[in-house]
Every structure is written in C-alpha cells, then in structure tokens.
C-alpha positions, 0 to 999 in steps of 0.5 A: 149338644155339649162342649169338650175342652180339647186343648188343656195344659196341666202341671206337667207343662212344667212351670207353664201349666198351673192346673193339677190333673185331679182338680181339672177332672173334678171341675169338668165332672162338676160341670157335666163335661163328658170328655176332657183332653190333655195336651201338655207342651211337648210331653206325655208325662201326665198321660197315665195319671190323667187317664186313671184320674178320668176313668175313676171319676167317670169322665172319658179321657182324650190323651194327646200333647201339643207338639213342636213342629219343625221342617227337619227334626235333625237340623239343630241350627234353628230354634224356631218351631210351630205348635200342633195339637195331637189327640189319640183317636184310638189305641193305634193313635195312642201308640203313635203318640207314644212314638212321636213323643219319644222321637221328639226327644231322642231325635229332634230335641233342640231347646224343645222336643221337636218332630217334623212332618216326615215323622207325622206321616210315618206315625199319623194314623189314628191321630186327630190334629188341631191347628193349635194356638197363635204359635201354630203354623197356620196362624203364623202364616195368617198373622204374616199376611200369607194366606196361601201358605196357611192354606197349603199347610192346612191341606198338608195336615189333612193329607197326613191325618185324613180330611176328617182328622184335622180341625181348625182351632178358634180361640177367643182370649180377647187378643188382637191377634186372634181377632185379626185372623179369625175371619181368615180362619173361617174362610180357610175352613170353608175353602178346605172343608176343615171342621172348626172347633172352639178351644181355650188353650187352658193353662190354669183352673179358674180366672182368679188363678191368672196372676199365679200362673203369671208368677209361674211363668216368671219362675220359668223364665227367671224374670220379675213380675213387674218387668214389662218386657217379658213373656206373659199370657196378656189376658186372664182368659186362659182358664178352664171355662165351663160349657156355658162360658164357652157357649157365651164366648162363641155365641155367634159360632155355636157350631164351633162349640158343638163340634168339640163334642163331635170330635171327642165322640170320635176319640176312644182309647182303652188301656189295659192297666195292671196286667203283669208282663212276665220277663223272658230272658231266653226264648221262652219261660220253659227254657228260662226255668230250666236255665235258672234251676241249672245255675242255682243248683250249680251255684249252691253246690259251690257255696256249700263247698266253700263254706263247709256246709256238706252236713246241711246239704239236704236242708239247703237243697230242699229250700232251693227246690221250694223256692225254684218251684214258687218262682216257676209257678209265678213265671218269674224265672226270666226276672231272676235270670235278667238280674243274674246276668247283669250282676254276673257282668258286673262281677266279671268286669270287676265292678263292685256289687253289694252283698244284697239289699232289701228282702231279696237277701231272704232268697236262697236262689238269689244267694245261689246265683250270686245276686246276694252274698248273705246266707238266708238260712244261717241268719233266719231270713224268709223267702216269703218276705221277698216273694209271696206265692199268695200275693202276686206282685213283681219281685223287687231286687235292688242292687248296689253297685260301685258309684263310679261304675254303675253306669257301665252296668246300665250301658251293658243292659242297654247294649244287650237289650237295645237302645229303646228297650232299656230306660231310666225312670222319671221323677218329678220335683214338686213345689212344696210350701217352703220352696214355692214361697221362695220361688214366688217371693223371688219373682215378686222382687222380695230380697233373698233375706226377706224371702228366707225369713218368711220360708223359715217360719213354715214348719217342716212338712206343713202346707201353707194353710197349716203353717198359717194356722200353726204360726201366729207370726206368719198370720200376723205378717200376712194381715199387716203386709199386703205384699206378703198377703199377695205372696201367700195368695199366689203361692197357695195356688201353685203349691204342690205343682210339679216343678221339674222332671229329673232322673230317678236315682236308681230305677231302670226299666228293662223290656223285651220290646221297645219301651215306647210301645207302652210308655213314652221316653225322653232325654234331658237336655245335654244328657245321653240317658234315655228316661221313661216319661211315666213315674215309677208308680205308673210303670207297673200299670203298663206292665213294665218292670223296674229294676233298681241300680243303686250307686253305693260309695262304700262299695267303691271304698271297699274295692279300692282298699282291697286292691291296695291290700292285694297289691302291697300285702296279700294277693290272696286276700278275699273279703268274702272269706273273712271271719264274722266273729273277729274279736279285734273287730268287735273291740273296735265297734264296742269303742264307738270309733266307727268313723268311716264304717258303713252305717255306723259312723254318725255321732248318734250311731257311735253312741248307740254302738258304744252303749250296746257293745256288740259281741256277735254279728247278729248284734250288728244286724239289730243295730241297723234295725234299731237306729231308726226314729220309731225304735229310738223314740219308743224306748225299744233301744233302751230295753234292748241294751238293758236286756243284752247286758243283763240289767233287765230280764229277758222274758218270752210271752211263751216258751215256743217264742224263745227260738224266734226272739232269742237273738233280739233278747225277747223283743220283736224287732224284725218283720220276719219275727212277726211272720214266724210267730204267726207260723209257730203259734197259729199255724199260718203258712209263711205266705199267709204270715206275710199278708198278716205282716203287711196288714199290720204295717198298713194299720188297716183296722177292718183287715186287722179285726179279721186277722185278729179273729183268725189268729186267736182262733188258730192259736186256741186250736193249737192249745194256747189260752185265748187271752194269751193269744190276744195279748200276743197279737197286740204285741205283734201289732204294736211292734209291727209298726217299728219292725224292720226288714231283717234281710235288709239289715243283715245285708247292710250289717255285712257291709258294715262289718266288712268296713270295720274289718278293714279299718281294724286290720288294714287301717292305712289302706282303708283310710286311703280308700276313704280319702280317694272316694271323697277327693273332690270334697275338701270338707270330707277330706279334712274330717278323714285327715283328722281321723288319720291323725287320731289313728296315728297315720301320717299324711304326706303332701304330694310328691312328684316321684311318689304320688299317683292320681289318687291317694296312695299308701307308702312305707317310710323308713324314717317313720317306720310305719305306713303313711298316706301320700296325697294324689296329684289329682287333689292339686288345684289346676293340675288336670288329668292330661298333665297327671298322665303325662307326668306319670308316663314320663316318670316310669322311665326314671324318677325326676332328679330335680326341677330342671330334670322335670321341666326338661322331660315333661310335655310342656303343652300339658304341663304348663307354667300354672301346673308347675307353680301349683306342683311347687306350692303344694310341696311336690318338689320338697324332696329336692328343695324345701324352699318353695319360694326358691323354686317359684322364683326359678319358674317366674324368672327363667332368665335370671335362673338360666331356666327356660320353661320351654327347654333347658339352655344352661345349667341352673344358676340359683339366686337365693330367695327368702326361706318359705315360712310355715305361714306361707306353706299353710297358705299354699296347701289351703289354696291348692289342696283345700286342707292343711297337711304339714301344719294345721294352725288349729292343732296347737289349740286342739286341747282348748277346742275340745275343752270348750263347749264348741261345735264342729262344722261336721255337726251343723247338718244335725242342728236346727236353723237359728241355733247359736253356734260356736266354732273355732277355726281359721279364715281361708278366704273372704269376699268383700262387698259394699252394702246399699249404704256404702258400708263393707261386709264380707262372706268368709270361707271358714275352716275348722278341724272338720271342714268349712262353712260360710260366715256372713260378717255384716258391717257392724262386725267387719272392723273386728274381722279386719284386725285379725292376722292371717290364718290366726285361729278365732272363735266365731259365735253366731246364728246358724242359717239353713235353707234348701240351698246352703248352710251359713253362719251370721257372725255375732262375735269374733274373738282371736283365740289368744284373747279367749284365755282372758275370758275363761272363768271356770275349769272343771277337771273330771276324773273317772271314778274307777281310776281316781286314785289318791296318787293321781289326785296328788300329781294333779295338785302338784301340777296346779301349784305352779299356777296361781290366779283368779280362775275357778277350778274344780276337780270332780269324780265322775260317777254314773249318776252324779259328780262329786267335787274332790277339790277346788281352788283358783288358778291362772292360765298362761297364753300358751295353754301349757296347763291343758297340754300338761293335763292331757297326759293324765287322761282326764276330761277338762271342761272350760267355761267362758265368762258370759 
C-alpha cells in the first residue's frame, strides 16, 4: 500500500502556507507518491495551477480546500468557526466545491470565508470530507470533554456527504492536544464506522523550513518572532513528509496510512482545459453574425459620410466584408457585439471612452462599430495583427474609460448579464527579494533603517542568491553577522511566495452562465467587487473570456475640458472633428512645451519631441513607438531624427519597400511593417506574416531557421537576389526585437494630439481640467499651477460667490483674460455636504458679506470649522481682505454681535491687525496645500533656475542615495526624541513642483531651529528611496539669503545666432554697476563648444537684482557654489 497527503497548504494559504506548488509536486513525485491533494485555507486560488502542475508531472491531483464552518453563514456577529477538509471526489464534486468556495465569500464572509451545513447539504454531492485539524468541529468537542456532541457532528457529516465519504483525520505533530484526543477519535471511528486517515496538515516543504514558516505567520499577524504570546505552530512537524516518514509516525496504526491511498483512489476529476467557449450576445451565433454585419455596415456608412470618403467607398466596404467573414468563420461575432454594447452604453451615458488601445485599432469592424475611433485604412493598420484566421486565439480588445466612471460600465455589464456572470480578475502579489528581506527583518526585530539599508543593497530584479553573488558587501555582512545570516536563510525560503490577493487593474470576465461553474469567485473584505479566484493566465484554460476595462485619467481631463468649452465658448465643439494637421498644435509640440499632454509630458519625451520636431500626425505615432528602452538604447532614435532632418540619407533595402518604410524614413519601427515586408517581398499572406512577426518577437531559434528558409525561397521565387533576401530577413529579425504595435501607437498618438490641441487653443480650460483631475494630489496641483504661471494664466483663490466644487474658468474684466478659480472641494475641512449647501443657497442670490452668508446657510452642515477654513483660504476676500478681522468675528460672536447660530443684531466691527502676507501664505498652505496669492519661492525663481538644483518632480527618476539639492520652504515639521534624548525632525518640504519629506537628524537640528517661518532654504542631502516612500536625509541647510555669499562663479551663455555686439555691449554696461570678487564669464554657446567672449569679477547683491536684470536679455545664467 502507499501513502497520500490529503491535507496540504500551499503558498495560496496566504501568509500561512510556505510551500510552492511546483516544489510540493516535485517532492511528491520524487517520493513516488501517486496522488496529492491541495486544501488551502478557505480558497481555491491555486486549484488550476495545482491541477496543471500535477498533470504535467504525472501525479494525480485531488482538488479541495479547508473550509470554515459556522452555524449560520449569514450571521455576522460571531467570529468563531470550525475547520473542515473538503476534497472533490469527481467532477460533480469539483463543481460543488467551486460553488461552496464562491458562496463562502459572497454570502458568508465575516473575517473568514464561511459556509454552513445547510450549504453543505445543498452542494455536498461528489465531495469527500475530513474532520480537519484541532480546529475541526469534532476535535473541538473532544478537547472540551463533550464526546456526545463530537459523535453527533460525525454522524451529521456522514449524513451530508454519505457514510463512506467522511473520514476522521489522525494527526501526530507531537502536540499534547492531539495525544489527548487520539483515543477518543479511535473510539468514535469504531462506533460510527468512519474510516480513519493519517494526515499531516502540511504548511511547509521540509523540516528545516519550520522557522521560515513561523516568520511568515509573524508577517501575517504583525508580531515579532521573539514574542512569546502569539500564534505559532508549536512543533516542527508540519512539513511535507515522505511516505516512509508517515509510516514511521503511524507505525502502530499503519492502516490509517493505507486508508489515505484508498480514499485517493476514489477521487478522480478530469478538467477539459484550453477549449474556447465562444461568447454569444443574442440567441445564437447566426443571429449574432447578422446583427454584427448590420451594425458594422451602418456604422461604416456614417463614418464615410462624416469624413468625406465617398470616393473610397468600395475600398472600405471590401475590407469590411473581409473582416466580417473572418470574424464569422472564427465564431467571434458575439465577442464584438458584447464589446460594442458596453462601449455604446458608456457613450450614450456620456462616459468618456478612449479612441482605441492595442491591436484592436487595426480593425475596420471595430472602427465601424465605434469601438475605436482610428481609421485603420488611413494609417495603414492591419486587421491580421489583431485577429489572425490562421492562429486561433481569442481577440483582445482593451478599452480605456474615464477613470472616475469606469465602475459604472462594470456595473452595467453586471446588471445586464447577472451578478455571478461578471467578475473582475485576481492578481497575486509576490514576496520578491527586497520585499521579503524587509518583511522578515521587521518580524526579526531589525530597525527600519537597518532593514532598509540591507534591502537597498539588493540589485533591482535580482534574486537573493544573485544579489549575494553580485554584491560583495552583502556577502561580507552575512559572513560577519549571525542575525543577517539568519535573515537571508529565512528569506530565501520565503522568496517568491504569494503574499496577497488583489484585484487586477483592468480585467473583467463576462460569461453567458454563472462564472462559478468554471471558476470560483471571491469578494475582498470590505468591497463589493466580485473577483474570479483564478489569475488571468488560467481563465482561458477554463474557457472564460477576459475583457480589459482600463481607467485613463486623461480621458477624464479631456471630457471636463470639452464640457467647459461647450459651456463657455462653442456649444458645437467636437474633438473628433478637429484637423490633425493644425500648424499651431505642431508649433507647440516642436517647442517641447508638452507638460500635461498625454504620453508626451515626461522630461525625456519633451527632449525627444523638441529634437524630432514633428510636422505630421504620423510623426506622433512614431514618437509613441520610439520612446521605449529598446529604440532609445539601440541608436534607432538618433538615426530616425537625423533621417527626418536630412542629416542622414534615407535609404531603402529595395525600391519595393519605400511605400512601407517611407513614413519612418527607411527604418523598421512597427510590427506591422515586418508583416508588410513579408507580404510584399515573399508573398506571405498577412495572416502568415503575423505568425512570422510573432516568431521573431519570441526569438525561437528553431522556428526562425525554418522561417528564414521559407522567406528566402519565396523572395528568390519573386525575383529577389538570395543574399539580399537573407540580409532583409536579418534586418527584419533585428528590428522585430524593437518593433512596436502601430495600432496602439496610433490610438495613443491620437489622444496625445487631442490634448495638445486643447492646450494650444483652449489653454485655460485644459489647465482647469488638469487641475480638477488631480485636485487631491497637492504635488500635482503645485506643478500645474507652475505651468499656469508659465502660460500666464492667473490662478485665483476660492471665492464664496464664484467657486463651485471643482476648479472653474472665470473671465475677469480687470485682468482682461481668463483665469482659473480654485474650487471649494480643494479646501481642507470643507466637505461635500457643506459645498452642496453653499451652492444651493447661492443660487437664490450672491452672498453680500459674512453676516449674510451665516444667516442663510445650513449651519449644521456649514459649521464653525468650515467657516474658519473658508475665511482663511480667501473665500470672503471680496468683502474684507483682512482675514484676521473675519476670524475674530467668528471666534468672538458676542463682541462682534455675531451669532453663528443666527444673526441677532447688526454687525459691530472691532478692528483687528491686518492679515500679513506671511499669514496668508501660511493659511493657503495649511488649507489648500499650495501657495496661490504669493509663493515665497517666486522671488527667487531666477536663482533656483540658475543653480544646478533639483525639483521634487525629478526625484522619481533619480537613483537611491543620489545627492540632492532642493530649494524650497518648510510647510510643517514633526519633532521626535531619539533614544539618546536628542531632538530630530521630519519636515514636509515644498518647492515649486511639489513636496517631499526631509529627515533632519540631531546633528542638523540646531540649524533647522534658527530658520525663520516660510524662509526659502537650500537643502543638500541624500535621496532615500524604497517601495513605500521617498525622502531626503539632510546634510546641509542653507537659508537662501546666505547662498549669495557662497556663489563663486557666474556663467552667462549667449545663443551664437543672437549674440550681437550690441547685446554684448548692453550686458557689459549692466555689469559695470557691479564690482567684486565673483568670477564671471560670458560665453557664446555653439552646438559643439563654448567660446568665452568676456570675463571679469563682480559682486552680487542680496536682493538678486542682477539676475532679474539679466533675465530681460533672454540669456542663460548658471551659478556655481563654492565647494
């Protein structure tokens, strides 16, 4: 006879099981174990992974889970539960397990996913159950000296599952409780004729892994390993034992070991994996095909009419017929209709939808249905890149929705298809090298700083073993420190384990039947979302189709901007009908001033776009494809730019390739170009060419050798020289590694162009929309305000009579231009109810003053704290700019004859000190998070730009431990005492672009205390980055007024094309007013070198007036500090 493990926990028993499935199966196979079961705590996350791994290894899988049993699954008052092992005896049992696991979450979840016996009776068929561990119901009663209740429970389970389908588990982990109840379990088995089976409740693979699993439990429970009073396994016997070890353990009860094999032999499930289940939208496939054809032809007719394409009607309809035939033959009509339906719902409910994403933009059917808004014929996009009739796989349509309303579309499909027919998709976080070191170090009692220091030594993407081999300092630390050696020993065991389950950012499954017929579902604690327990790579295995519903913030921005434009400028404005060759738009793009423009706003992209200087929409498509690590690192980008500007010659390997490569200046940039080359030169069908393209991308040497032979033979047959054909194949293969999906590039280039168009022609509305989209992110708001200042768009503080919830555009006669007014929701302490109350009352007429305001608003919603926040943020400046006066009235209602709960008398004012600019700045920073009316840094903007300093917006792109120089102001600080009773501080520091935490240790604290309030300072420090946050450890703190004394050199750079004698003379005259000992150089800046035109020594005044005067000459000034 043989032994079978019937009770096993894998890594999918999250932060409890420390065994990877592949390792468990490998050990079982190595030990000659014919069967193996998986019984994770309360879930079936790993069921399909387990089934496939076992099947591949030749081990027979038994799928189950360890359920949590309660009296009433709907009772959410009692946290207590019992454990019960459930195993699928056959396919019916497997189907029932899927349902039980699903309902344990959707109906029974309360701290744990729970089921009750009523549910077991309903779905108990085909299931074999075991009495589980010491937390099982029977064991609980026996431990509490209640044999009769234990027997009753045993008989009840036998009734539910069938007399032969319930077994009593015997476990021997050297626990006193187990020894205490074992005789009673033997007695119970004898009296009820329940089979006895030896199980081991495995939680880790090998005996030496016990300490690592104990550390994992501490990570889960947030306890320290050294703590005595905590959850633990108590012995080191919960490992995956060999058959011999189990026989040795139960030497006196060998029949209990034999019984495991007998139970396993009764378990047999066969899952049909990999079979596509074609979606149906209406009654059947035939009806779907007819409906799709009708909708597509109608939609294409409208597109042709709207865009004046009558002269190309035949070309378009021929392509449409071809695509419809392919879709019909592949049985995907229903799929397209499902996508069309939810996009149609979104558009009809004014939910912004993207113009397309991924290869779907290459389909004319998608364009005709309104799924995409990119004309694939106009931009040479290929249907076969999206759907290949010679490679059967599900189409993949990813759809971008407005980030704020995406859930409305998901709710729509849930309501349409049914609660259990729609689910989002699970994804699993993994304990990678850096993260596992931090987790284990924490539970071992390492300080945060110590753990962080160790984790930072691990190279990105390196495993722990690789890190030890690559980093000598790590190896040395492990050799010299026993604690660090233990840290790595434990961490290596846990590395790569699943850490948590979460919701995939985009994936949504839509099914014609309840999903739990094929995949179990779960609901995260505190959420309403229903999620498939299998990860996305396993969904297609069981025939489920995933659709991607992505949230794209830029669509929200575009939508809000368009609404503002329609309201205030042009009610007929339509972004889909804007010209794609607008000269002013390309002028903006060529300048590189693309901040806020979709895909084009990073500093690297701004440089690339200003170097490339796009002139046509196709250049934007190329930009999206070029700005990736591969092309940037290969020299392709430089070559592309030089060819566009005529610096390098545009050449084509063969004349036949010019039509394919002309728009990319002879460079193979897109995957579609690889396909077209194979089609034109070698006569490949586009479907065959797509297979070639995919093989090249995967770098499969065997397949590539076959493809090379076929390609060359076909080229030679078409009259192309053999060597030329081989060199072109090499070229295709090389560029295929960098090639990008043109369909995706085109769709995203279109959004980029739309946002650039809005920024060019409707600046205030576009910037208002950007500010609104990031209203809760003060760092982003600060950056956008800085951009508004650059664009000369005034930013106004909130106003009780003009502000709405969000930012708004206002026309100010005194400014003779449009300005952006802060919204009320941006004010701290002012909630939604208060805002609604204020706006509702204001519709009856504007507020005259504070007294009028307080007498009219609902003071249960607009309480004293709200009123103070409104005053401090400037909402009543229209009435009285002295905010202190207004605050006094609220604080002293009797003295001011003002009653917050009603106006008794006319207002009697008592004069208060005028609110200073410093106070206003503090109020704005406190309540709005940013400076509006006055930014203390603006006065020093020229010196900030002239010094080689950083901005907070650049920190994410800099390496950990880089030296950082920031000029900004302290907005708040938190002081703490160290173990040595010294004071240190954590400072919230703001510059022109955002904020960052500055850590000021005791050695620097004295310098910090000497600073004046909101005094601009230079911080020199070390960047500290980890997965959780970014901060800077201060090394120097220098008030900006002292910086002037430390400037040792000034360089003024003139553009060689504008450096006239007249300009030089004017600058010299200005400099004559300054004498001193600071070195000054005036240089002519040329492409390859700098030429010094003039040098002298001058002095700088503390008010920096020289820099301000130099600004008017449009020169670049650089300052250097003395070391």
